[in-house]
N, C-alpha and C positions, 0 to 999 in steps of 0.2 A: 481569616477570610472564609467564612462558611459558604458563601456563594461560590467561591472558587472550588471549594471542596466538592460541592454538589455537581458542578459542571464536569469536573474531571471524572468523578465517579460515573456520571452519565456516559461520557465518552468511552470509558473502558467497558461498561456494562452492555453497550449496544452491539448490534451485529446479528446477521441472519444465522439462526441455529438450524443446521440441516438435520435431517432425520438421523438419529443416533442408533447404533447397535451396541448392546452391552457385552462386555467380556469380563473375565475374572483375572486378577493379577495378584499374586501373593508376595512378590518381592518388594522390599522397601526401596523407594527411589533414592539414589545418591544425591547429594546436594552440595552447592558451593555458594559462597557469598563474598563479595568484595566491595570495598569503597575506594574510589580512585578520583583523581582530579584530571579532567580532560586535557590532553595535549593539543587539542584542536586550536589553531591560532585565532579562530573567528569568535571565540567565546572568552569571557573573562574568567579569572581563576580566583577563588577565595578558599578559605579553609573548610574542609569537608566535615568538621566535627558535628555540625547540626544534622547532616544526613546520617551520620554514623549511628545516631540514636534509633534509626528506623531499620537497621540492618537485620536484627533478629525478627522483627515483625514481618519484614518482607520475605525473609527466607521461610518462616513458618507458613505464611500464606501460600507461597509457591509450592512448598512440599505438601500442604494440605490439599491443594487443587488436585495433585496427582493421586493422593490417597483416596479422595472422594470420587473421582471420575475415572473409571477404567479405560475410557477412550484415550486419555492423555498419556503419552509416552515421555514427553519432556516439555519443560517450560523454562523460558528465559525472560528476564525483565530487566530493564535499565531505566532509572530515573535520573534526569539531569536538572539541577537547580543552580542557576547562576554560574554555570561552568563546572560544577561538581557533579560527580556520577556515583550512583549507588546501584549495584547490580546483584542479581541472585539467579540461581539456576537449580533445577532438580530434574532427575530422570536420565534417560539413556539417549545419547546422540546418535549412536550406531548400534542397533540391536544385534547385528551380526557379530560384533566384537565385544559388546557389553560396555563400550567406552562411555563414561558419563558425559553428559552435555556440559559445555562451558559457556559462560555468558558471551564469550567472543566468537561463538560458532557462527558460521555463515549459513544462509538459508534462502530459498526462493521466496521473494517478497510478493509475488503475484500482483494484484491490482494496485499496490502501493507504487508500482512502476508508473502508473498514470500520472502521478504528481510530477515525476521526472520528465515524462513526455510532454505534459502541459507546459512546464517551465521551459523546456527546450524550444517548443513551438513559439512561446512568447519571446524568447531570445531572437528567433528569426524575424519575428515581427518588429522587434526593436531596430534591426538593421535593414528594414524595409525590403525583405525578400518577398513578402506578401503582406496583406492587411488582414486584421482579425475578421472583417466583414466581407472579405473577398470570397468569391465562389470557389469551391474546391475543384471544379471541373478542369481547369488548366494546371492544377497543382498535383494531380495524381496520374498514374499511368493509364494509358488508353484501355488496357484490359480491365481495370477496376471501374472506369467510367462505363464501359460496356456492360459489366456485370450489374452495376447499379441501375442502369437503364432497363435491363432485362427484368430486374426485380420490381419495377414499377416506380422508381425514383427519378428525379430530375437533378442530376449533379449540379447543373447550372444555378439552381436556386438554393442549394445547401451551402452554408458558410463555414469557415474555419471556427468561428465562435460557437456555432451550433454543435460541431463535433466536440469541442472542448468542454461544453457544459451539458452534454447528453440531451440536447434538444433538437437533434437533426431529424428525429422520427425514424431513424434506421434501426431495424430490429436487431437485438443482441443475439449473435450466433451461439453464445454459450448457453443461455437459458431461454431463448425464444420459443414460443409455443410450437410444439410439434417437430422441432428440429433435432432433439435428442442428441445434442453434442456430447453431453456427459456419458450417455450410453455408448456412443461410438468410441469415445476415449477408453472407457473401461473394457470394451470388447477387444481393443487393440492398442494397449498403452504405448507400444513402441512405434506406432505409425508416425511417419514424418509428414507433418502438415505444412502447408505454405499459407502465406497471407491470402493468396488467391483462393485456395481451398476454403478458407474460413469465410471470406466474403461471399463466395458462391453458395456456401451452405446457408448463410443468412438470407440470400435472395430467394430461397425456397419458402420463406415465411412471408407474411403480409407486412407492408409498411405500417408502422405504429400510428403515425399522425403526420400531417403536413409539417414541414420544417418550422421550428420556432414556436410551436403551439403547445407542446407538452414535454415533460421530463420523462425520459426512458433511459436508464443506465445501459450503455451499449459498448461492449468490447469491440464490436464491429467498427464503431466510430473511432475508437483509439487505434485500431489496426490501420484505418485510413490515415490518421494523423502520423503514424509511423512511416507510411508511404510518402506523405507530404514532406516530412523531415528528410527522408532519404533522397527524394528528388531535388529538394532545395540545396542540399549539401553536396550531392554527388557521391556520398559515402554510405556505408551501411549504418544501421540504426545504432549499434553499439559504439562505433567510433564517433558518430554524430553527437550522441548524448554526452560522451566523455569530453569532447572538445567544446561543445556549446555551453555545458555546465561547469567546465573547468574542475573536474574531479580532484585533480592534484591540489589546486588552490583551496578547495573546500575541505580537504582532509578526507576525501572519500577513497581511502586506500584499499578497501575490500569490496568494492562494488563493480560489477561487470555484467554484461549481457551474455547470459549462458549460451553456449554453442557458437555464438558469433565471435566472442572474445575469449582468450584464455583466462583462467583464474589468475589473479595477481600473485606474484611471488610471495611466499610466506603466508598464503591464505589459510585460515583455519578450516578444518574439514567441514563440508556441507552437511548439515543435520538431515536426518531422515524425517520426512513429513508424511502424514497418513491421511487417507480417506477412509474413515472407519477402521476396519482391520487391514486394509490394503496399504502396504508400504509403497509409496510413490517415488522413491528415490531414483529408480531407473526408468521412470516414465519419460517419454520423449519431451524435452523442453519445448518442442515446437507446438505443443498443445496450448501454450500461453506465452508467446515469444515476440509478437510483432508490433507491440505498442500498448496493448492492454495489460501486459505482464511481461515477464522475461528476465528481469534483473535478479541477480543474487547479491545479497548485501549482509550487513551485520547491524545489530542494535546501535552500536556507536556511530556507524556511518549514517544510518537513518536519522539519528538525532542531529548529527552534524549538518545534514542537508536541510531538515526542517528548521533548524535554528538559523542557518545561513539565509534561507528564504526570507525569514522575518526580521533579520538584522540588517538587511540591505546588501548582502554579499553575493547575491546571484544575479540580479538584474542591474542594468546600467541606469534605469530610470525608475523612480518610485511609482510611476503610472503603470508599469508592468505588473507590479504586485497588486496594485489596485484593480487591474484588469483580471488578474487571477482570482481575486477575492470578490469580484462583482457577481451578484446573485440575480439572474434573470427572474422576472415575475413568475415564471412557471416553476421555479426551483426553490421557492421560499419555504415550502412545507413538505420536505421529502421524508417519507417514512420508511424505516427499515423493517422488514417482516419480523413480527414478534416483539417489536419495540415501539411503544406509543410515543416516544420522544420525537419532537420535530427537529429536523436538520435542514440546513440550506446548502445547496450544491453550487459551488463556483466552478472554476476551470481546473479540474483535476484535484480538487480539494473540497472538504466539507466543513461547514461552520456550525458550531453549537454556541448558542447564546443563553445565558441564564443569569438574570439579575445583574446585568452589566458586565459580566466576564465573558470574553470571547476566546474560544480555542479553535484551532484548525487541525484537521486530522484526515487520515485515510486508512482503510483496512484492506487486507488481502485475504484471498480465499483460504489459505492454509493456517488461519488463526493468527495472522500478523496484524498489528495495529501500531500506528505511530501518531502522536499528537503533540502540538506545541501551543502554549498559551502566552502570547506576547506580553500581556500585562503582568504576568507572574515571572517572566523570563525563565520559564521552566517547560520541560517536556518529558515525554516518556515513550518508550518503545517496548513491545513485547511480542513474543511468538510462543504459541502453545503447540506448534508442530502438528496440528490436527484440523481438518476441515469440518469434522462433525464433533459435536459435544453431546454428552448424555444429560439427562435432566438433573443429575447430581452436580454438574459444573456450576459454580457460583462465581461469576466475575467480580463480585463485590469484595471478595476476600483480598485479592491483590489490589483492586481498585481503591479500596479504602486506604490502604497504606500509601499508595501513590498520591492520592489526594491530600492526605495529611502531610506527607513529606514536602510536596510542592507548595502547599499553602502556608505551612508553618514557617518555612524558610523565607517566605515572601511577605510576611506581616511587618 
C-alpha cells in the first residue's frame, strides 16, 4: 500500500521547526531495540515476526538521527501493527547520571494532552452535562468570564464546539502576537502559573476573529475547556480525565497529570526534554498544565489511547467519535509552518488524507507525535525530547521505516 506509506511519512515529517542552535557532541549515543506483543486488552495479538524484520532498520534510523543532529539528546519510537509492537531508543534519558533512555520512558506529552481533554469533554456531552453548541458562559467560573469580557470577547456567543476545534477566535496565550509567553517562561522557568494567569495574559492581545469564522490554534481555548471539565465534574482536571476516560480500563497505566496527580507506582523515570541547549526537566509544569498540556505519559500508553479511540473503546456512542472527527469548513486546509502539506483540524485531533488513506494524529511541543491509521489498524508514537531541531534533522529516516512497517504488515 504505497498510498499508506506516503501518508504516514507525511504525518511524521510534519511539524513546526523552531529556530535551532548548533552544538557539538562527540559521544556515541547508546541504543536499545525490542520487539514485543502488547498486553493491552483492547487490541488483538498476532505473531510479531513481520515487525521483527524492521528492528535493525528502525534502530539504525534512530541512532543516525542523533548522530546527524547535535540538538537531539534522545529519541524513542514505537510502532504498533495489529497489536504487535516494535520499539527503539537511542541517547541519554538523564544527562546528569548518563543513564541511557529506554523505550518505556515517561515524558511530558505537551499538546497531545488536547486529544485527551477533547475526548473527556465529549464524554461529558454524552451524559448531557452540556451540549457541544452550548455557550461557554455558564460553564466556566465567573473570573474567567470577566477576563474574557475585559479582553473584548462575548462568552455568551462562544460555544464548546468552537473551543474544541480552535475556532473560538480567542488568541493563543503561548504564541499570540506581542504576548511573549515563551520569553516570560525562559526568564523565570520556576514561576508557578495559574489558569487565570494564562487567560489574563491572552486578554492583553487582540481577538483573532469573531467566533466560528476562522481557525486559530489556541492553548487559551483548551485552558477554558479544562475549566469546563472541572466545573462539570466538581473535581480537578487530573482526576476528571482519569475517571471520564477510564485510564485503568484502557491500559493507561503510566499516564498522569503532572503536579496534580502523583506519578503511578512503578513509573519509569521521566526523560529530560530540551529547548535548544536548555534542559527543561525542572521547569514548572504549570507552564503547560491546565488543558492545553500537562499530561505525562509513555509511548505505549499513547498508542493504547489512540487505538482505543478508534476501536470504539472510549465513547459510548459512535456519534461521539464522529463529532471528534468532524471538520468545520474553516479547518479543512490547516497548514503547519514550514510544511506545505494540508491537514484538517477536528476536535483535539488532526486528519491527514492521501489517496484514500486517512490517519489521525496530534503532536506536542517537545518533539512528541502520535498517530493512528484505522484502515491499517496501525499506529506510531515517538519523542525526540527536543523542542528545536537543526537543519540536519531528517524526520524521513524514521518515518520511512515506520511507513514500511505499518503498510507491509497491512497488505
